[in-house]
C-alpha positions as CSV (number, residue, x, y, z in Angstrom):
1,M,40.9,-263.6,-29.1
2,F,42.4,-262.2,-32.2
3,I,41.8,-259.0,-34.1
4,R,41.0,-259.8,-37.7
5,T,42.4,-256.6,-39.2
6,D,45.7,-257.0,-37.4
7,V,46.1,-260.6,-38.6
8,K,45.5,-259.7,-42.2
9,E,47.8,-256.7,-42.0
10,R,50.6,-258.8,-40.6
11,G,50.0,-261.5,-43.2
12,K,50.1,-258.9,-46.1
13,K,53.2,-257.2,-44.8
14,S,55.1,-260.4,-44.4
15,F,54.4,-261.9,-47.8
16,K,55.1,-258.7,-49.6
17,A,58.5,-258.5,-48.0
18,N,59.4,-261.9,-49.5
19,Y,57.0,-262.0,-52.4
20,A,58.9,-264.3,-54.8
21,N,59.4,-267.2,-52.4
22,C,55.9,-266.8,-50.9
23,F,54.5,-266.9,-54.4
24,L,56.5,-270.1,-55.3
25,V,55.4,-271.8,-52.0
26,S,51.8,-270.9,-52.6
27,V,51.9,-272.3,-56.2
28,I,53.4,-275.6,-54.9
29,H,50.7,-275.7,-52.2
30,T,48.0,-275.1,-54.8
31,L,49.3,-277.9,-57.1
32,I,49.6,-280.5,-54.4
33,A,46.2,-279.6,-52.9
34,G,44.4,-280.0,-56.2
35,S,46.1,-283.1,-57.5
36,T,44.1,-285.7,-55.5
37,V,40.8,-283.9,-56.1
38,A,41.4,-284.1,-59.9
39,V,42.2,-287.8,-59.8
40,S,39.2,-288.7,-57.6
41,S,36.8,-286.8,-59.9
42,R,38.3,-288.4,-62.9
43,R,37.7,-291.8,-61.4
44,A,34.0,-291.2,-61.2
45,S,33.7,-290.2,-64.9
46,S,36.0,-292.8,-66.5
47,S,33.6,-295.7,-66.5
48,R,30.8,-293.6,-67.8
49,E,32.9,-292.2,-70.6
50,F,33.9,-295.7,-71.6
51,T,30.3,-297.0,-71.8
52,E,29.2,-293.9,-73.7
53,T,31.8,-294.3,-76.4
54,I,31.1,-298.0,-77.1
55,N,28.8,-298.7,-80.0
56,I,28.9,-302.4,-80.5
57,D,26.2,-305.1,-80.9
58,T,25.9,-306.4,-77.3
59,T,23.7,-309.4,-78.4
60,D,26.9,-311.4,-79.3
61,E,28.2,-313.3,-76.3
62,K,31.8,-312.9,-77.2
63,T,31.4,-309.2,-77.7
64,M,29.7,-308.9,-74.3
65,A,32.5,-310.8,-72.7
66,L,35.1,-308.6,-74.3
67,I,33.2,-305.4,-73.2
68,I,33.0,-306.7,-69.6
69,T,36.7,-307.6,-69.6
70,L,37.7,-304.2,-70.9
71,L,35.4,-302.5,-68.4
72,I,36.8,-304.4,-65.5
73,A,40.3,-303.6,-66.7
74,L,39.5,-299.9,-67.0
75,V,37.8,-299.6,-63.6
76,S,40.8,-301.5,-62.0
77,A,43.3,-299.2,-63.7
78,V,41.4,-296.1,-62.5
79,Y,41.2,-297.4,-58.9
80,L,44.9,-298.3,-59.0
81,I,45.8,-294.8,-60.1
82,F,43.5,-293.4,-57.4
83,L,45.1,-295.6,-54.7
84,I,48.6,-294.5,-55.8
85,M,47.6,-290.9,-55.8
86,T,46.0,-291.3,-52.3
87,A,49.3,-292.8,-51.1
88,V,51.3,-290.0,-52.6
89,D,48.9,-287.5,-51.0
90,I,49.3,-289.1,-47.5
91,F,53.0,-289.8,-47.6
92,L,54.3,-286.9,-49.7
93,F,51.8,-284.1,-50.3
94,N,50.5,-283.8,-46.7
95,P,54.0,-283.4,-45.2
96,L,54.8,-280.8,-47.9
97,K,51.7,-278.9,-46.9
98,I,52.9,-278.7,-43.3
99,G,56.2,-277.5,-44.7
100,C,54.4,-274.7,-46.5
101,S,52.7,-273.8,-43.2
102,R,56.1,-273.6,-41.5
103,F,57.6,-271.5,-44.3
104,F,54.9,-268.9,-43.8
105,L,55.2,-269.0,-40.0
106,L,59.0,-268.3,-40.3
107,N,58.4,-265.7,-43.0
108,H,56.9,-263.4,-40.4
109,S,60.3,-262.9,-38.8
110,F,62.9,-263.4,-41.6
111,R,63.2,-264.8,-45.1
112,P,63.2,-268.6,-44.8
113,Q,64.6,-270.9,-47.5
114,L,62.4,-273.1,-49.7
115,G,64.0,-276.0,-48.0
116,E,61.6,-275.5,-45.1
117,L,59.0,-277.3,-47.3
118,T,60.8,-280.6,-46.5
119,Y,60.8,-279.9,-42.7
120,C,58.5,-282.9,-41.9
121,F,60.8,-285.3,-43.8
122,R,63.6,-284.3,-41.5
123,N,61.7,-284.0,-38.2
124,N,59.5,-286.9,-37.0
125,Y,58.0,-287.6,-40.4
126,L,55.7,-290.4,-39.1
127,N,54.0,-288.1,-36.6
128,S,53.0,-285.7,-39.3
129,V,51.7,-288.4,-41.6
130,L,49.6,-290.0,-38.9
131,A,48.3,-286.8,-37.4
132,T,47.2,-285.5,-40.8
133,L,45.7,-288.8,-41.8
134,L,43.7,-288.9,-38.5
135,K,42.5,-285.3,-39.0
136,N,41.4,-285.9,-42.6
137,F,39.6,-289.1,-41.6
138,L,37.6,-287.5,-38.8
139,I,36.7,-284.5,-41.0
140,S,35.6,-286.9,-43.8
141,I,33.3,-288.8,-41.4
142,G,31.9,-285.5,-40.2
143,F,31.0,-284.4,-43.7
144,I,28.6,-287.3,-44.0
145,I,26.1,-285.0,-42.2
146,I,27.8,-281.8,-43.6
147,V,27.5,-279.5,-40.6
148,P,29.7,-281.6,-38.2
149,G,32.3,-281.8,-41.0
150,I,32.4,-278.0,-41.2
151,I,32.8,-277.7,-37.4
152,L,35.5,-280.3,-37.4
153,T,37.3,-278.5,-40.2
154,Y,37.6,-275.5,-38.0
155,S,38.3,-277.5,-34.9
156,Y,41.4,-279.0,-36.5
157,R,42.4,-275.9,-38.5
158,M,45.6,-275.5,-36.5
159,V,46.9,-279.0,-36.8
160,P,49.4,-278.3,-39.6
161,Y,50.8,-275.3,-37.7
162,I,51.1,-277.3,-34.5
163,L,53.0,-280.0,-36.3
164,A,55.1,-277.4,-38.1
165,T,56.2,-276.0,-34.7
166,N,56.2,-279.1,-32.6
167,P,57.1,-282.2,-34.7
168,T,57.5,-284.5,-31.6
169,I,53.9,-284.0,-30.5
170,R,51.7,-287.2,-30.6
171,P,49.1,-287.2,-33.4
172,V,46.2,-287.4,-30.9
173,D,47.6,-284.6,-28.8
174,A,48.0,-282.4,-31.9
175,L,44.3,-282.8,-32.7
176,K,43.4,-282.2,-29.0
177,K,45.6,-279.0,-28.9
178,S,44.0,-277.7,-32.1
179,R,40.5,-278.2,-30.6
180,E,41.5,-276.4,-27.4
181,M,42.9,-273.5,-29.4
182,M,39.8,-273.2,-31.5
183,L,37.4,-273.1,-28.6
184,G,35.7,-269.7,-28.9
185,N,37.6,-269.0,-32.1
186,K,35.7,-271.1,-34.7
187,W,33.1,-268.5,-35.5
188,R,35.6,-265.7,-35.5
189,T,37.8,-267.7,-37.9
190,F,34.8,-268.3,-40.1
191,V,34.2,-264.6,-40.3
192,Y,37.9,-264.0,-41.0
193,D,37.7,-266.4,-43.9
194,L,34.6,-264.6,-45.2
195,S,36.5,-261.3,-45.1
196,F,38.5,-262.5,-48.1
197,I,35.4,-263.1,-50.3
198,G,36.0,-259.9,-52.3
199,W,39.4,-261.2,-53.3
200,Y,37.9,-264.6,-54.3
201,L,35.3,-262.8,-56.5
202,L,38.0,-260.8,-58.1
203,S,40.0,-263.9,-58.7
204,L,37.0,-265.5,-60.3
205,V,36.5,-262.5,-62.6
206,T,40.2,-262.6,-63.6
207,C,40.1,-266.4,-64.3
208,G,42.2,-267.2,-61.2
209,I,45.0,-264.8,-62.0
210,V,44.5,-262.6,-58.9
211,G,44.1,-265.7,-56.8
212,L,47.4,-267.2,-58.0
213,V,49.6,-264.1,-57.9
214,Y,48.2,-262.3,-54.9
215,L,45.3,-263.9,-52.9
216,K,46.9,-267.4,-52.3
217,P,50.2,-266.1,-50.8
218,Y,48.3,-263.4,-48.9
219,K,45.8,-265.8,-47.4
220,M,48.5,-268.4,-46.5
221,S,50.6,-265.7,-44.8
222,S,47.5,-264.4,-43.0
223,N,46.6,-267.9,-41.9
224,A,50.1,-268.3,-40.3
225,A,49.6,-264.9,-38.6
226,L,46.2,-266.2,-37.4
227,F,47.9,-269.2,-35.7
228,E,50.4,-267.0,-34.0
229,A,47.6,-264.7,-32.8
230,I,45.5,-267.6,-31.4
231,S,48.4,-269.6,-29.9
232,G,50.3,-266.6,-28.6
233,T,53.5,-267.9,-30.1
234,S,56.1,-266.3,-32.4
235,Q,59.0,-267.5,-34.6
236,N,61.4,-267.3,-31.7
237,T,59.6,-270.1,-29.9
238,Y,60.1,-272.8,-32.6
């Protein structure tokens, strides 16, 4: 069991001691986390925007053929971009997110270098890719019925930190270990997340400024402290 106030206090103290680097890492994490979401949402709207902007007499067969050809080309291009961004997310962004997790773990004990973001590329890269891919796949399946997706999100909450501290662990074992760690801790972690709601509201009121310059690094630092509290590990063990 962990004490929520202790976790948040440790997270706050650590990120304030190395604010500049923590801020940079949190900005990088925000950018890579939002890129795929933006592309996928754009894919859904592209075809609709195309058809809405066309104002041509569709009774002519040649015109119809041209429209269909252009529409197929547009949809194909959008899906190609989506596939490329998905590949970038799997093989580049996900390992970088694990690197961000490692940075904040190490930051509790000393001031790590930004080079920690590339940790996965130097340490059993394929394991990190496969474990994250499996985690995201299972959570996506769970969200078909919503509630199981939420439960699985919390069950696999610790996977990035497990990979950041033990890159040689098998992907299936990383997921299994996270489930074991979160037994009895899912609800407490949910309440922990809710305890930041005031900061999220303040971020909303300030058009995201508070979230960018304070909440994001504070939350990521606290999440790293949460992993240490639940796992009983510290920087000296990895």
